C-alpha positions in Angstrom: 61.6 87.3 97.0 65.1 87.8 98.9 65.0 88.9 102.5 65.6 92.3 103.1 69.3 92.6 105.3 69.3 94.2 108.3 71.9 96.6 109.2 72.4 97.6 112.7 74.5 100.0 114.6 75.4 98.9 118.3 75.8 102.3 119.4 74.2 105.9 118.6 76.2 109.0 118.0 75.3 112.3 116.5 77.8 112.1 113.6 75.7 108.9 112.1 73.9 110.4 109.6 77.0 112.9 108.6 79.3 110.3 108.0 76.8 107.6 106.9 74.1 108.7 104.9 71.9 106.2 103.3 73.3 106.0 100.4 76.7 105.5 101.6 75.3 102.6 103.8 73.6 101.3 100.8 77.4 101.4 99.1 78.8 99.5 102.5 75.9 96.8 102.1 77.2 96.1 98.3 80.7 96.0 99.2 80.4 93.8 102.3 78.1 91.5 100.1 80.5 91.3 97.3 83.8 90.8 99.5 83.0 89.2 103.1 82.8 85.3 101.8 86.2 86.4 99.9 87.7 88.4 103.2 87.3 85.4 105.2 88.7 83.0 103.1 91.8 85.1 102.6 92.1 85.3 106.2 92.3 81.5 106.5 94.6 81.3 104.2 97.0 83.7 105.7 96.4 81.9 108.7 97.4 78.3 107.2 100.0 80.1 105.9 101.7 81.7 108.4 101.0 78.7 110.6 103.2 76.7 108.2 105.9 79.8 108.4 106.0 79.5 112.3 106.6 75.7 112.2 109.5 75.5 109.8 111.0 79.5 109.3 111.2 78.8 105.5 113.2 81.6 104.1 112.5 80.7 100.5 110.6 82.6 98.2 107.8 81.3 96.2 108.9 79.0 92.9 105.4 79.8 90.9 106.2 83.2 91.4 109.4 83.5 90.0 108.8 84.9 86.4 107.0 87.8 88.2 110.6 88.4 90.3 112.8 87.9 86.9 111.1 89.9 84.3 111.6 93.2 83.7 108.7 95.6 84.4 107.8 98.7 86.3 104.7 100.2 87.8 102.9 102.5 85.9 103.8 106.2 86.4 102.0 108.2 88.1 100.7 111.7 88.6 103.1 114.9 89.2 101.6 115.5 92.6 103.0 112.4 94.2 106.5 113.1 93.2 107.5 114.8 95.4 107.1 113.0 98.9 109.9 113.8 100.8 108.6 114.5 104.1 105.1 113.3 105.4 103.5 113.5 108.7 101.3 110.5 110.1 98.9 111.6 112.6 95.2 110.0 114.2 92.3 111.5 112.4 91.9 113.5 115.8 90.3 117.2 115.1 93.6 118.7 116.7 96.2 116.6 114.9 94.8 116.7 111.9 94.3 120.4 111.7 98.4 120.8 112.7 99.3 118.3 110.6 97.7 119.6 107.0 99.2 123.4 108.5 102.8 121.8 108.9 104.1 122.2 105.1 104.9 118.5 104.7 104.5 116.9 101.3 102.0 114.4 102.5 99.6 114.0 105.6 98.5 110.2 106.6 95.8 110.1 108.5 96.4 106.6 110.6 93.0 105.1 111.5 95.1 101.6 111.9 97.8 101.7 114.9 97.5 105.5 116.2 93.7 105.8 116.9 91.7 103.6 119.5 89.1 102.1 117.4 85.6 103.5 119.7 82.7 104.4 117.8 83.1 108.0 118.2 87.0 107.8 117.5 86.1 105.9 113.9 82.9 108.2 113.3 85.0 111.3 114.4 87.9 110.4 112.4 86.5 110.2 108.8 84.3 113.4 110.1 87.3 115.2 110.7 89.0 114.3 107.1 85.8 115.3 105.5 85.5 118.7 107.0 89.7 118.9 106.6 89.7 117.9 103.1 86.7 120.7 102.6 88.6 123.3 104.9 86.4 123.9 107.0 87.8 121.6 110.1 88.7 123.8 113.0 88.8 123.4 116.6 89.7 125.7 119.8 92.6 125.0 122.5 91.3 126.2 125.4 94.6 126.5 127.5 95.5 129.0 124.6 92.3 130.7 124.5 92.8 130.2 120.6 91.1 128.8 117.6 93.1 126.8 115.0 91.6 125.8 111.9 92.6 124.2 108.2 94.6 127.0 105.8 95.4 126.0 102.4 96.3 122.4 101.7 99.5 121.6 99.7 100.2 118.5 101.3 98.6 114.8 99.8 96.1 114.1 101.6 96.4 109.8 102.6 94.7 107.8 104.9 95.6 104.1 106.5 92.6 102.4 106.8 92.5 99.5 109.1 94.0 96.1 108.4 92.3 92.9 106.6 91.7 91.0 110.1 90.2 93.7 111.9 86.0 94.0 112.3 83.9 97.1 112.9 81.8 95.9 115.7 79.2 98.7 115.8 77.8 98.4 112.8 76.4 94.7 111.8 74.9 93.3 108.9 72.3 90.4 109.9 74.1 90.0 113.1 78.2 90.0 111.3 80.6 92.9 112.2 81.2 94.7 109.0 85.0 94.5 107.7 87.2 97.3 109.5 88.9 97.2 106.4 85.5 97.7 103.9 84.1 100.3 106.0 87.0 102.7 106.1 87.9 102.4 102.3 84.1 103.2 101.3 83.6 105.7 104.0 86.3 107.6 103.1 85.9 107.2 99.5 82.5 107.8 99.2 82.7 110.9 101.5 85.6 112.5 99.9 86.3 111.4 96.4 84.5 114.4 94.2 86.1 116.7 96.7 89.9 115.4 96.2 89.2 115.3 92.7 88.1 118.7 92.7 91.9 119.9 94.3 93.6 117.9 91.9 94.0 115.2 94.2 92.3 111.3 94.5 91.9 108.7 97.3 95.2 107.6 98.5 95.3 104.6 100.7 98.4 103.5 102.9 97.5 99.5 103.0 98.7 98.2 106.2 99.9 94.3 107.2 99.8 92.8 104.1 101.4 89.8 104.2 101.4 88.0 100.8 100.4 88.6 97.0 96.9 86.8 97.8 95.8 89.8 99.8 97.6 92.3 97.8 95.1 91.4 95.1 92.2 91.0 96.6 93.0 94.6 98.3 92.7 95.5 94.6 89.6 94.2 93.7 88.0 95.9 96.6 89.2 98.8 94.8 88.4 98.3 91.6 85.0 97.3 92.5 84.4 100.7 94.8 86.3 102.6 92.1 83.4 101.2 89.4 80.3 101.9 92.2 81.8 105.5 92.4 81.8 106.0 88.6 85.6 106.9 88.6 88.1 105.6 86.4 89.8 102.1 87.3 93.2 102.8 89.1 92.4 106.6 90.0 92.4 105.7 93.4 96.4 105.1 94.6 98.1 103.0 97.0 101.4 102.9 99.1 102.0 99.5 100.8 103.6 99.7 104.1 106.2 96.7 104.3 105.7 95.8 107.9 105.4 91.8 108.0 108.7 89.0 107.2 106.1 87.3 105.0 106.1 90.5 103.1 109.7 91.0 102.5 109.6 87.6 101.1 107.0 88.6 98.8 107.2 91.8 98.0 107.8 92.1 94.4 104.9 89.9 94.0 102.9 92.2 95.8 104.0 95.4 94.2 103.4 93.1 91.0 99.7 92.9 92.1 99.1 96.7 92.3 101.3 97.7 89.4 98.6 100.1 87.7 97.8 101.9 91.3 100.7 101.5 93.5 102.8 104.9 94.0 105.1 103.8 96.7 106.5 101.2 99.6 107.2 102.4 103.1 109.5 100.4 105.7 107.0 99.8 108.5 109.8 99.2 111.2 107.9 98.6 114.5 105.5 96.2 113.0 108.4 94.5 111.2 110.4 94.3 114.6 107.2 92.8 115.7 106.4 90.7 112.9 110.2 89.1 113.6 109.3 88.5 117.3 106.1 86.6 116.2 107.0 84.4 113.4 110.4 83.4 115.2 109.0 82.9 118.7 109.6 78.8 118.5 113.6 79.8 117.5 115.7 80.2 120.3 119.2 81.4 117.9 116.4 83.9 116.4 116.0 86.1 118.8 116.5 89.6 118.8 117.4 92.4 121.5 114.5 94.0 123.6 112.7 96.6 121.9 114.1 99.3 123.7 118.1 98.5 122.8 117.2 98.2 118.8 118.2 100.8 116.3 118.1 101.4 112.8 121.9 101.2 112.7 121.3 97.2 113.8 122.8 95.1 111.1 119.0 93.2 110.5 117.2 96.8 110.2 120.1 98.2 108.0 119.6 95.1 105.9 115.7 95.7 105.8 115.9 99.4 104.3 118.5 98.3 102.1 116.1 95.6 100.5 113.0 97.9 100.2 114.9 100.6 98.6 116.6 98.3 96.3 112.9 96.7 95.2 111.2 99.8 95.4 113.3 101.4 92.9 113.9 98.5 90.4 110.1 98.7 90.5 109.7 102.6 89.7 108.1 103.6 92.7 108.9 105.5 95.5 110.1 104.2 99.1 109.5 106.3 101.8 111.7 105.6 105.1 109.6 104.9 108.6 109.1 107.2 111.8 111.4 107.7 115.0 109.0 107.6 117.8 110.9 110.2 119.5 109.0 113.2 120.4 109.4 116.7 121.1 107.7 118.1 124.1 106.5 121.6 123.9 107.5 122.5 127.4 110.5 120.4 127.6 113.5 121.3 125.9 115.5 118.7 126.4 113.4 116.4 124.9 112.6 118.5 121.7 116.6 118.9 121.3 117.2 114.9 121.5 114.1 114.5 119.2 115.5 116.8 116.7 119.0 115.6 116.6 117.5 111.8 116.3 116.0 113.0 113.2 118.5 114.6 111.9 120.6 111.7 112.0 118.3 109.3 111.0 116.7 111.4 108.0 120.6 111.9 106.8 120.9 108.0 106.9 117.8 107.4 104.9 118.2 110.0 102.5 122.0 108.7 101.7 120.5 105.5 101.6 118.5 105.9 98.4 115.1 106.6 100.5 112.7 109.5 98.2 111.2 110.7 101.5 110.5 109.8 105.4 108.0 110.1 107.7 107.7 112.3 111.2 105.0 112.2 113.7 105.1 115.7 114.6 104.7 119.2 113.3 108.0 120.4 115.1 110.0 118.1 113.4 109.0 118.7 109.5 111.3 121.3 108.9 114.3 119.9 110.2 113.5 116.5 108.2 112.7 118.8 104.6 116.4 120.4 105.5 118.0 116.8 105.4 116.3 115.4 102.2 116.8 118.9 100.2 120.8 118.9 100.8 120.6 115.3 99.8 118.1 115.2 96.8 118.5 118.9 95.5 117.9 118.7 91.9 115.1 116.0 91.9 111.7 115.5 93.6 112.6 111.4 94.4 115.8 109.6 93.9 113.9 106.6 91.9 116.4 106.9 89.8 118.9 105.5 91.9 118.9 102.1 91.3 122.1 99.7 90.8 121.0 96.3 89.9 124.6 94.8 89.5 125.6 96.5 92.8 123.2 94.9 95.1 124.3 91.2 96.3 122.0 90.8 99.3 120.9 87.2 100.1 117.4 86.4 102.0 120.2 84.9 104.7 121.6 88.3 104.9 118.7 89.8 105.3 117.4 87.6 108.1 120.7 87.3 109.3 119.5 86.4 112.9 118.0 83.3 111.6 121.4 82.0 111.3 122.0 79.3 113.6 125.8 80.6 113.8 124.0 83.5 115.5 123.1 81.7 118.4 125.3 82.6 121.0 125.1 86.5 120.1 121.0 86.1 120.7 121.0 83.4 123.7 117.8 84.1 125.5 119.0 86.1 128.3 117.0 89.3 129.0 117.7 92.0 131.8 115.2 92.7 134.3 115.2 96.6 133.2 113.8 95.6 129.8 111.2 93.6 131.4 110.1 96.2 133.5 110.2 98.8 130.6 108.2 96.6 128.6 105.4 96.1 131.4 105.3 99.8 131.7 105.3 100.4 128.3 101.7 98.0 127.5 100.1 98.8 130.9 100.4 102.8 129.9 99.4 102.0 126.3 96.6 99.8 127.5 95.7 102.2 130.0 95.2 105.1 127.3 93.9 102.8 124.5 90.8 101.8 126.8 90.1 105.2 127.6 89.6 105.9 123.8 93.6 107.5 123.1 95.5 105.5 120.5 98.7 107.3 120.5 100.5 108.2 123.8 103.7 110.3 124.4 105.6 108.5 127.2 109.4 109.0 128.5 109.8 111.3 125.3 108.7 108.2 122.8 105.7 108.2 121.2 103.8 104.9 121.5 101.6 103.5 119.3 99.7 99.9 119.1 102.9 99.0 116.7 105.7 100.1 119.3 103.7 98.5 122.4 103.0 95.0 120.3 106.7 94.6 120.3 106.9 94.8 124.2 103.7 92.8 124.6 105.4 89.7 122.0 109.0 89.6 123.7 107.4 89.4 126.9 105.7 86.4 126.0 108.7 84.8 124.2 110.8 85.8 127.4 108.2 83.8 129.6 106.9 80.9 127.3 110.7 80.3 126.6 111.8 80.6 130.2 114.4 83.7 129.7 117.3 83.7 131.9 117.1 87.2 133.9 120.7 88.2 133.7 121.2 90.0 136.9 119.4 87.3 138.6 120.7 83.9 137.2 117.2 82.6 137.8 114.5 82.0 134.9 111.3 84.0 134.4 108.7 82.1 135.7 105.3 83.1 135.6 105.0 83.9 139.3 107.8 85.7 138.9 106.5 87.9 135.8 103.3 88.4 137.3 104.6 90.2 140.5 106.6 92.5 138.3 103.5 93.2 136.6 101.9 93.8 140.0 105.2 96.0 141.3 105.7 98.4 138.1 101.8 98.4 137.9 101.7 100.0 141.6 104.6 102.7 140.2 102.1 104.3 137.5 100.0 106.7 139.7 96.5 107.5 138.3 92.8 108.7 140.0 91.4 106.4 137.4 91.6 102.7 139.1 89.1 101.0 137.1 90.8 101.7 133.7 94.3 100.9 135.8 93.3 97.5 136.9 91.7 96.5 133.5 94.9 97.7 131.8 97.1 95.4 134.1 94.7 92.5 133.9 94.7 92.5 130.2 98.2 92.3 130.2 98.4 89.1 132.3 95.7 87.8 130.0 97.8 88.2 127.0 100.7 86.6 128.6 98.9 83.5 130.3 98.0 83.0 126.3 99.6 79.5 125.5 99.8 80.6 122.1 100.9 84.0 121.0 97.9 85.9 119.6 98.6 87.9 116.5 96.9 91.2 117.9 96.4 92.5 121.1 93.1 93.6 119.8 91.7 89.8 119.6 91.3 90.0 123.2 91.0 93.8 123.9 88.5 95.0 121.4 85.3 93.3 122.8 86.6 94.7 126.1 86.7 98.5 124.5 83.2 99.4 124.5 82.3 97.9 127.7 84.7 99.9 129.5 84.0 103.3 127.7 80.5 102.6 129.1 81.9 102.6 132.6 83.7 105.5 132.3 
């Protein structure tokens, strides 16, 4: 007789019975037992392949998958309710954001458990609870400042969630002392709680899949979904996915990734911020390949324009939607100039995306939904999408052109110099984001921009690159040494005023720890996540 497995919660919470009833826990255990070992093997395989890539920076596609790229095939056709995705709103699954997003009139609402949510146990349980209540149309919240109650009205939007990525763990739920995969947790809990209600609404469980690096990871995601459908007695390929293209290696294997999901994929999305972060990480050792500082990069930059064009081309070649990423300009209720600036940026970006062939695009605030809708309705007037916009003979981009910044001829343009103002901006973003993240807030409006884990990670990675490659500070004509950078961090930190001195100190210390690492770690969460519960307990 086998020993019974021990499931343990590291924190109690009043929502446990609502979100994780015994039947759901049994399903989680089944999924964990089925996939935890294979997940670890996949992550190890990816780690080895990324290490090889970091060493040689090879932009070659895989020889063994040549047939997938060359053969004529398209993804399986998908439901009518997913054909019009011109405006999608994304937000963390907090009560207020969920209600406002579902009432915004967007075609799709995507609840982000990955980059816009600080993964405290109350946030994770609350996020899944809020989604369950919203899908059942009985989520509401009261805003004291306005003495007004808000609730979800009729749900016309298609509801999607972005579960946490493969490398992340849910440390608040242990199986025999081992944390369960955060991916398995989010997929299983969401599907268990909502698949029947969504089916009654004429929808299903729709997932936005984050940070996929290669075809093997895509195959693994698909296997988990097939098994989950089987356990829930749902027909295979009922659950649909949109893949966020947000890593350099995913660009090299985009057609293979789509092929792995070809029976359930309904689109791809250009995850611009994590893609930029991936570029900084993957080419950290190639001084001729450094890109400009984050605050100076725009979608008009050649490497970003090439990114967009390639993803549009491949998506339409394979018969699926392509959705544009989100500008991080955010409107401010009591700051009209910021709202005007945000809307102007949205008009510019969304018009360019629509003209480039995108079928839709993300926004991050309800106020921007109508503005984006007007742009896409003007360009895509007689059809719900532009999937038919595909000219194979006219597309001649090579990977050398897509990754033009890697070309050695660009060495002079991307010489490793940095302005002091860019160093200070990046420091400030990191400290303020970490400060809020440690307090349980995963998306922060700061200086009229919305900062989340993705945008902040670019700043952290570029600071690391500038430090460890001894960038020259242009105004001083001096190297960025560890001593100089630590002084900048202390000085910039002192300019941030707060009564919460403990969190402020921990945010600053976290940044210093991350930058002192001899190797750039893949995610700040590797060091920050274990600190989260300890810090929350002190607040």
